[in-house]
VOLO-18165 format. One line per 2 residues: number of its first residue (from 1); their letters; for each residue x, z, y of C-alpha. Coordinates in pm, 1 decimal, decimal comma. Layout:
NUM = A = X:Z:Y ~ ... .
REM end
This chain:
1 = XX = -2536,3:1365,3:1503,3 ~ -2657,3:1044,3:1661,1 .
3 = XX = -2318,5:1022,8:1837,5 ~ -2115,3:1022,5:1507,6 .
5 = XX = -2366,4:781,4:1344,0 ~ -2328,7:531,9:1646,8 .
7 = XX = -1926,6:579,6:1609,6 ~ -1946,8:501,5:1276,2 .
9 = XX = -2115,8:183,6:1366,4 ~ -1920,6:76,3:1593,6 .
11 = XX = -1598,7:103,2:1425,9 ~ -1754,9:-158,6:1170,9 .
13 = XX = -1916,6:-375,6:1458,2 ~ -1765,7:-730,5:1475,6 .
15 = XX = -1658,4:-772,4:1133,1 ~ -1646,8:-1115,0:968,7 .
17 = XX = -1833,7:-1160,9:662,6 ~ -1498,1:-1304,4:477,7 .
19 = XX = -1377,7:-997,5:612,4 ~ -1609,9:-786,0:402,2 .
21 = XX = -1586,6:-996,9:84,7 ~ -1187,1:-916,5:83,3 .
23 = XX = -1276,1:-600,6:119,1 ~ -1507,0:-604,6:-193,2 .
25 = XX = -1240,1:-799,8:-383,7 ~ -976,1:-521,4:-317,6 .
27 = XX = -1198,8:-243,7:-367,3 ~ -1279,4:-383,3:-743,4 .
29 = XX = -877,0:-465,4:-782,9 ~ -775,9:-139,8:-633,3 .
31 = XX = -1040,9:93,1:-877,7 ~ -844,8:22,7:-1145,5 .
33 = XX = -527,9:179,6:-987,1 ~ -450,8:420,9:-1243,7 .
35 = XX = -88,8:342,5:-1386,2 ~ 92,1:384,2:-1062,0 .
37 = XX = 34,4:746,4:-992,3 ~ 39,1:826,2:-1402,8 .
39 = XX = 372,1:610,5:-1438,8 ~ 618,8:893,3:-1399,6 .
41 = XX = 419,0:1141,1:-1590,9 ~ 360,6:914,5:-1865,6 .
43 = XX = 722,2:804,9:-1904,0 ~ 823,0:1182,7:-1914,6 .
45 = XX = 569,0:1341,2:-2118,8 ~ 452,8:1074,7:-2352,5 .
47 = XX = 750,1:887,4:-2402,7 ~ 1003,0:1163,5:-2320,6 .
49 = XX = 1228,9:971,3:-2077,5 ~ 1475,0:1163,0:-1851,5 .
51 = XX = 1421,9:1207,5:-1476,6 ~ 1719,3:935,4:-1412,4 .
53 = XX = 1535,9:744,9:-1677,2 ~ 1193,1:768,3:-1495,8 .
55 = XX = 1342,0:704,1:-1156,3 ~ 1509,9:348,9:-1272,3 .
57 = XX = 1176,5:232,2:-1454,8 ~ 998,3:309,6:-1106,7 .
59 = XX = 1327,8:122,3:-934,9 ~ 1239,3:-192,5:-1162,8 .
61 = XX = 905,8:-150,6:-1043,9 ~ 1043,3:-142,2:-681,9 .
63 = XX = 1242,2:-446,5:-755,6 ~ 960,4:-625,0:-934,6 .
65 = XX = 786,3:-560,4:-590,8 ~ 1022,7:-697,2:-371,9 .
67 = XX = 1058,4:-1053,6:-563,6 ~ 715,0:-1067,7:-595,6 .
69 = XX = 667,9:-989,4:-219,7 ~ 905,5:-1255,9:-117,1 .
71 = XX = 772,2:-1477,7:-385,2 ~ 392,8:-1424,6:-261,6 .
73 = XX = 492,3:-1490,2:114,9 ~ 681,8:-1841,3:53,0 .
75 = XX = 370,0:-1979,0:-230,7 ~ 108,7:-1884,5:20,6 .
77 = XX = 278,5:-2119,4:297,2 ~ 316,7:-2363,6:22,7 .
79 = XX = -2,0:-2336,9:-167,2 ~ -213,6:-2163,5:18,6 .
81 = XX = -381,1:-1784,9:9,3 ~ -625,3:-1873,4:-240,9 .
83 = XX = -441,1:-1986,2:-515,4 ~ -150,8:-1723,8:-531,9 .
85 = XX = -433,7:-1455,9:-513,9 ~ -621,8:-1570,7:-796,5 .
87 = XX = -334,0:-1640,5:-996,5 ~ -171,0:-1342,4:-958,6 .
89 = XX = -507,8:-1127,3:-1040,5 ~ -535,3:-1339,8:-1360,0 .
91 = XX = -198,6:-1302,3:-1491,7 ~ -167,0:-884,5:-1449,3 .
93 = XX = -515,3:-906,6:-1720,5 ~ -292,2:-966,6:-2018,9 .
95 = XX = 8,7:-806,3:-1885,9 ~ -181,0:-468,1:-1862,6 .
97 = XX = -298,2:-500,4:-2171,7 ~ 10,3:-555,5:-2362,4 .
99 = XX = 210,0:-307,1:-2163,8 ~ 132,6:5,1:-2367,7 .
101 = XX = 323,4:-151,0:-2700,9 ~ 650,3:-111,0:-2482,5 .
103 = XX = 777,4:211,5:-2536,1 ~ 1126,5:177,6:-2536,4 .
105 = XX = 1344,8:257,3:-2186,5 ~ 1477,7:-105,9:-2197,7 .
107 = XX = 1145,7:-274,4:-2277,9 ~ 932,2:-70,3:-2021,7 .
109 = XX = 1165,1:-166,6:-1757,0 ~ 1154,8:-520,3:-1804,9 .
111 = XX = 771,1:-525,7:-1850,0 ~ 725,7:-302,4:-1557,9 .
113 = XX = 921,6:-562,9:-1342,3 ~ 762,1:-881,2:-1457,8 .
115 = XX = 387,6:-699,0:-1427,9 ~ 518,8:-602,2:-1027,5 .
117 = XX = 626,2:-959,7:-982,6 ~ 307,1:-1126,8:-1092,2 .
119 = XX = 76,6:-865,4:-951,2 ~ 257,3:-837,3:-571,1 .
121 = XX = 258,5:-1190,4:-504,2 ~ -122,5:-1104,9:-427,3 .
123 = XX = -5,5:-871,3:-171,2 ~ 125,8:-1144,3:108,4 .
125 = XX = -151,5:-1382,9:-3,5 ~ -421,6:-1120,9:115,4 .
127 = XX = -265,4:-1039,7:393,0 ~ -292,8:-1362,7:557,5 .
129 = XX = -609,7:-1443,0:417,6 ~ -713,7:-1123,3:590,3 .
131 = XX = -581,0:-1281,4:914,0 ~ -733,7:-1618,8:850,3 .
133 = XX = -1075,4:-1493,4:815,1 ~ -1103,5:-1200,4:1065,0 .
135 = XX = -1216,6:-1253,0:1411,0 ~ -913,0:-1256,9:1606,4 .
137 = XX = -1016,3:-946,7:1836,9 ~ -1106,3:-716,2:1537,0 .
139 = XX = -777,3:-826,6:1310,1 ~ -649,3:-460,3:1314,2 .
141 = XX = -976,7:-355,6:1200,0 ~ -994,6:-606,2:931,4 .
143 = XX = -670,9:-460,9:847,7 ~ -852,9:-122,0:833,5 .
145 = XX = -1132,9:-227,0:605,7 ~ -913,4:-384,9:370,3 .
147 = XX = -695,2:-51,2:360,4 ~ -1023,6:140,4:330,7 .
149 = XX = -1103,3:-85,2:26,9 ~ -764,1:-26,0:-142,6 .
151 = XX = -827,7:319,3:-63,5 ~ -1167,5:408,7:-213,2 .
153 = XX = -1023,8:220,5:-510,7 ~ -749,6:467,8:-488,4 .
155 = XX = -939,2:750,2:-498,3 ~ -1183,3:669,9:-771,1 .
157 = XX = -866,7:508,8:-990,5 ~ -679,1:824,9:-994,7 .
159 = XX = -987,7:1073,5:-1059,2 ~ -1116,1:823,8:-1350,4 .
161 = XX = -753,8:800,2:-1468,7 ~ -695,0:1148,6:-1508,8 .
163 = XX = -950,4:1221,6:-1738,6 ~ -862,8:897,4:-1961,0 .
165 = XX = -504,3:1040,7:-1935,6 ~ -619,9:1338,1:-2107,5 .
167 = XX = -752,3:1117,9:-2381,2 ~ -482,6:880,1:-2396,8 .
169 = XX = -234,0:737,8:-2165,0 ~ -316,9:376,7:-2290,8 .
171 = XX = -657,0:365,5:-2136,7 ~ -518,5:389,1:-1799,7 .
173 = XX = -377,7:25,1:-1869,1 ~ -660,6:-73,5:-2038,9 .
175 = XX = -886,6:38,0:-1734,2 ~ -622,7:-151,5:-1478,3 .
177 = XX = -665,7:-477,1:-1684,4 ~ -1047,3:-463,7:-1685,2 .
179 = XX = -1055,7:-402,0:-1287,4 ~ -807,4:-691,3:-1213,7 .
181 = XX = -1044,2:-898,2:-1445,8 ~ -1358,9:-821,0:-1250,7 .
183 = XX = -1143,9:-855,7:-903,0 ~ -1039,6:-1241,1:-1019,4 .
185 = XX = -1413,8:-1320,1:-1102,4 ~ -1552,8:-1179,9:-779,2 .
187 = XX = -1261,9:-1329,4:-565,0 ~ -1278,0:-1703,7:-712,5 .
189 = XX = -1673,2:-1684,7:-690,8 ~ -1687,9:-1594,0:-291,4 .
191 = XX = -1351,6:-1765,8:-194,7 ~ -1315,8:-2114,5:-427,2 .
193 = XX = -1418,6:-2386,7:-131,4 ~ -1433,9:-2190,4:171,3 .
195 = XX = -1263,8:-2295,4:496,1 ~ -1063,8:-1987,6:694,2 .
197 = XX = -1248,6:-1997,4:1048,6 ~ -922,1:-1921,9:1202,6 .
199 = XX = -750,4:-2252,3:1047,1 ~ -1030,5:-2486,9:1200,7 .
201 = XX = -979,3:-2321,3:1541,1 ~ -577,1:-2375,2:1575,7 .
203 = XX = -590,5:-2716,7:1711,6 ~ -868,0:-2664,8:1969,2 .
205 = XX = -805,5:-2317,6:2083,1 ~ -519,7:-2093,8:2218,8 .
207 = XX = -717,2:-1736,4:2172,5 ~ -651,5:-1728,8:1798,8 .
209 = XX = -375,8:-1512,6:1629,8 ~ -80,1:-1653,7:1530,2 .
211 = XX = -180,6:-2001,3:1719,4 ~ 51,1:-2149,9:2005,8 .
213 = XX = 346,8:-1973,0:1902,8 ~ 698,2:-2100,0:1804,4 .
215 = XX = 756,7:-2148,1:1406,3 ~ 1036,1:-1861,1:1405,1 .
217 = XX = 1219,2:-1776,7:1091,7 ~ 1064,2:-1448,4:968,6 .
219 = XX = 1440,2:-1394,8:821,9 ~ 1629,9:-1467,7:1124,9 .
221 = XX = 1380,8:-1312,1:1408,1 ~ 1612,9:-1012,3:1434,0 .
223 = XX = 1384,2:-791,1:1626,6 ~ 1164,8:-840,8:1347,7 .
225 = XX = 1439,1:-772,0:1081,6 ~ 1496,1:-428,7:1259,8 .
227 = XX = 1129,5:-347,9:1245,4 ~ 1144,1:-415,1:907,7 .
229 = XX = 1415,4:-195,1:807,1 ~ 1216,2:91,0:992,0 .
231 = XX = 899,0:-5,4:770,3 ~ 1117,8:48,8:468,7 .
233 = XX = 1257,4:372,9:574,7 ~ 887,8:491,5:633,4 .
235 = XX = 836,0:325,4:298,9 ~ 1097,2:512,2:141,3 .
237 = XX = 1005,0:832,7:246,8 ~ 611,8:780,1:244,4 .
239 = XX = 578,5:690,7:-109,0 ~ 724,0:968,5:-279,4 .
241 = XX = 329,5:978,3:-286,4 ~ 380,1:781,1:-563,7 .
243 = XX = 666,2:878,1:-770,4 ~ 818,9:1254,2:-744,6 .
245 = XX = 509,6:1408,0:-561,7 ~ 304,4:1403,8:-864,8 .
247 = XX = 588,3:1555,5:-1083,3 ~ 608,2:1825,5:-811,6 .
249 = XX = 254,5:1916,7:-853,1 ~ 298,9:1909,0:-1264,3 .
251 = XX = 633,7:2074,1:-1292,0 ~ 627,2:2311,9:-1000,6 .
253 = XX = 265,8:2395,7:-917,6 ~ 167,8:2385,8:-1282,4 .
255 = XX = -142,1:2111,2:-1225,6 ~ -288,5:1944,0:-1488,4 .
257 = XX = -326,1:1561,4:-1528,1 ~ -667,3:1597,9:-1412,7 .
259 = XX = -664,7:1814,3:-1125,4 ~ -366,1:1584,1:-1005,7 .
261 = XX = -598,8:1292,2:-1019,1 ~ -844,2:1456,7:-769,7 .
263 = XX = -561,9:1553,7:-531,4 ~ -449,1:1210,3:-505,5 .
265 = XX = -779,9:1112,9:-533,3 ~ -841,6:1304,2:-232,3 .
267 = XX = -619,8:1095,5:-19,5 ~ -810,8:803,7:-78,2 .
269 = XX = -1142,3:1001,1:17,9 ~ -996,3:1105,6:361,5 .
271 = XX = -899,8:755,2:444,2 ~ -1260,8:606,7:332,0 .
273 = XX = -1435,9:853,8:517,0 ~ -1166,9:864,7:852,1 .
275 = XX = -988,4:533,4:898,4 ~ -1209,8:303,1:1037,7 .
277 = XX = -1349,1:573,6:1294,7 ~ -970,2:669,1:1396,6 .
279 = XX = -830,7:340,3:1431,4 ~ -1161,2:219,0:1622,6 .
281 = XX = -1069,4:532,9:1851,5 ~ -711,5:488,8:1860,9 .
283 = XX = -672,0:126,5:1946,7 ~ -874,5:171,1:2263,7 .
285 = XX = -675,0:496,2:2400,5 ~ -318,6:422,1:2282,8 .
287 = XX = -93,5:122,7:2220,7 ~ 48,8:23,1:1839,5 .
289 = XX = 360,1:148,4:1962,1 ~ 199,9:538,5:2050,5 .
291 = XX = 25,7:509,5:1738,1 ~ 302,4:430,1:1491,0 .
293 = XX = 521,7:690,2:1648,8 ~ 286,9:972,8:1596,5 .
295 = XX = 147,1:839,3:1261,7 ~ 520,4:864,6:1101,7 .
297 = XX = 574,0:1185,6:1280,0 ~ 217,3:1333,9:1130,6 .
299 = XX = 339,5:1215,5:779,4 ~ 700,6:1424,8:843,7 .
301 = XX = 486,9:1711,2:890,1 ~ 303,6:1694,7:567,4 .
303 = XX = 625,5:1677,7:386,5 ~ 758,9:1965,3:575,2 .
305 = XX = 428,8:2156,9:450,7 ~ 559,4:2113,2:86,4 .
307 = XX = 884,1:2336,6:165,3 ~ 646,3:2637,6:141,1 .
309 = XX = 413,0:2719,9:-157,6 ~ 79,2:2875,8:-50,0 .
311 = XX = -161,6:2754,6:-329,4 ~ -400,0:2480,1:-382,7 .
313 = XX = -569,7:2476,9:-76,9 ~ -225,2:2420,0:102,2 .
315 = XX = -160,2:2122,6:-112,1 ~ -478,6:1957,7:2,8 .
317 = XX = -425,3:2039,0:358,2 ~ -61,2:1871,2:332,6 .
319 = XX = -238,7:1586,8:158,5 ~ -506,9:1545,8:432,0 .
321 = XX = -250,0:1547,8:718,2 ~ -28,7:1291,5:502,7 .
323 = XX = -341,6:1079,6:506,9 ~ -375,4:1094,5:884,4 .
325 = XX = -9,4:980,4:882,4 ~ -91,0:697,9:693,2 .
327 = XX = -392,4:571,9:835,6 ~ -188,5:554,7:1190,6 .
329 = XX = 95,0:376,0:1078,6 ~ 6,6:118,5:810,7 .
331 = XX = -257,5:-74,4:945,3 ~ -41,6:-182,4:1255,4 .
333 = XX = 263,0:-284,4:1071,5 ~ -14,2:-553,6:942,8 .
335 = XX = -131,1:-620,8:1286,4 ~ 231,6:-642,6:1443,1 .
337 = XX = 337,0:-890,4:1140,3 ~ 62,9:-1131,1:1195,5 .
339 = XX = 64,8:-1156,2:1580,9 ~ 428,2:-1198,8:1597,0 .
341 = XX = 394,4:-1495,8:1333,4 ~ 276,6:-1860,9:1402,3 .
343 = XX = -8,2:-2008,7:1192,0 ~ 271,6:-2161,6:933,9 .
345 = XX = 488,7:-1918,7:917,9 ~ 219,7:-1612,7:840,8 .
347 = XX = 295,0:-1612,0:498,7 ~ 649,2:-1589,6:527,8 .
349 = XX = 603,8:-1293,2:779,6 ~ 349,8:-1118,9:615,8 .
351 = XX = 578,3:-1154,8:259,4 ~ 881,2:-1028,8:452,3 .
353 = XX = 696,6:-727,9:579,8 ~ 564,7:-652,7:242,1 .
355 = XX = 895,9:-699,0:107,4 ~ 1013,2:-407,1:298,3 .
357 = XX = 774,6:-174,1:190,5 ~ 847,5:-308,1:-156,1 .
359 = XX = 1189,7:-274,9:-123,4 ~ 1181,6:113,2:-47,4 .
361 = XX = 998,3:142,6:-406,5 ~ 1362,5:10,7:-542,1 .
363 = XX = 1566,8:318,9:-423,6 ~ 1293,9:576,9:-330,3 .
365 = XX = 1199,7:694,5:-700,2 ~ 1542,6:694,7:-831,8 .
367 = XX = 1660,3:890,5:-503,1 ~ 1376,2:1101,9:-486,6 .
369 = XX = 1383,9:1210,7:-898,6 ~ 1778,6:1222,6:-829,4 .
371 = XX = 1757,7:1494,0:-563,9 ~ 1437,2:1668,4:-732,6 .
373 = XX = 1652,5:1715,6:-1074,7 ~ 1973,6:1823,3:-888,2 .
375 = XX = 1907,5:1994,5:-568,6 ~ 1512,8:2081,8:-670,3 .
377 = XX = 1169,4:2025,0:-480,2 ~ 1247,3:2161,3:-150,6 .
379 = XX = 1546,1:2004,5:-13,0 ~ 1371,6:1664,2:-152,7 .
381 = XX = 1078,9:1754,2:140,3 ~ 1304,4:1829,6:359,3 .
383 = XX = 1488,6:1526,6:323,6 ~ 1184,2:1337,4:345,8 .
385 = XX = 1033,9:1475,2:644,6 ~ 1350,8:1461,6:822,0 .
387 = XX = 1355,8:1078,8:747,9 ~ 1023,9:1046,1:875,2 .
389 = XX = 1091,1:1202,1:1209,7 ~ 1398,5:993,6:1264,4 .
391 = XX = 1181,9:672,3:1147,0 ~ 907,2:750,4:1464,3 .
393 = XX = 1230,2:736,2:1649,1 ~ 1319,1:417,6:1532,0 .
395 = XX = 980,6:282,3:1574,3 ~ 983,3:383,1:1925,5 .
397 = XX = 1320,9:180,7:1996,4 ~ 1199,1:-132,4:1837,4 .
399 = XX = 849,2:-157,3:1911,7 ~ 943,0:-220,1:2269,0 .
401 = XX = 1129,3:-523,2:2178,3 ~ 838,0:-664,0:1969,4 .
REM end
C-alpha cells in the first residue's frame, strides 16, 4: 500500500503551482462538458434529424474547431495566451445559452460552427500556457495533469448531463454556460498579470523548452506536417467516442441516456485515476515514439472489441482499454509539438497540432454515421480499428524523423 501511495506522490512531484492552477481552470470548464457527448442523441431524438443531418451538423462542429484552432494559434502568438483564453471563455457563455433556441438543421449547423470557432481558440492558447508555466523537465507531466483535469470534468459532465437530458436537453446547454462562466472568473483571477516562468528565462538559459531553436514555419515543416496527418487519422478513428459511439450504445445496445452518461464518464474516471502514474512510469522506460505506437494500437484493440456483443461489462472493458490507448497517445502529441517549436512559434505549432485533431471532426462524424447507417456498426468498428492499427505504423515511421 505504501508503495502505491509513494508512486502517486512521485507521479505528481515537481509540477509548478501554475500547472495546477491551469488544471483547475480546465477542470471547472470541462465539468460542463455535457453538450458534446449528447449532441448526436439530442439531434436524433429531440430534433428528429436524420443520421446524415446529424453527421453534417457534427461536421460543422469539426469545421468550427479547425478554424478556431488555427485562429487561436495565430492570436496567441500575436496577443498572448492570457487574452485569448479569457475572451474565449467569456464569449462561449451567451452562445451556450441561446443554442437551445436554434432547432432547425440550418440554424443549428451555423450556431454549432460559431460556438466551436470561439470555444476552440482556447485550446492552443491553453497548450502554450502549459508550456510557458511548466518546469521544462516536467512538460509531459504538466500536459498529463491538464488532461487529467479535462477527463475528471468529462467524467462528471456526461454523468450529470445524462440525468439532466432525461429532464430536458436544454439543461445540458445551460450547464455548459455556467461552467464556462465559472472557469473564466477563476482564470482571470489567478492569471491576470502573472509572468510566465519560461519567458523570463529565455534570454539567459538554453535549457528551456522551445529556447535556442530556429523560428520554423509550422505549416512548412514537412516532418511536422506528416506527423499531424497521422494525428488527424488517429483523431478520426478515436473520436468516434463522441459521435457514433453514443448512438451505438442507444440504438444497438438499448442503453438509456443516464446509462450512456455513466459509461462515457467511466472513461474520464479511468484517466483521472491512472494517467499520471501511467505517464510517470512509461516516460522512464520508453521513448515517446514507442509509447505512441503502443497507445494507438491499444485504442484499435478497444474498437475491434465492439464488433462482438457480450453485454454491458464487455462495453466497460472496451472503454477501459480505449482509455489506456488515449492515456498513452495524447499527452505525447502535445509534448512533441511543444518541443518542436521555438518560443516565438509555440502558438503556431500548438495551433497546428490542435487543428490536426479538429480537422478530423469535420469528416469523422459524417463518415461514422454514414457507415453505421448504410453498412452497420460492425463494419464501422472494424474499419475504425484498422485505421488505428495503420496509424500506429505511421507514427513508428514519422517519429524517427522528428
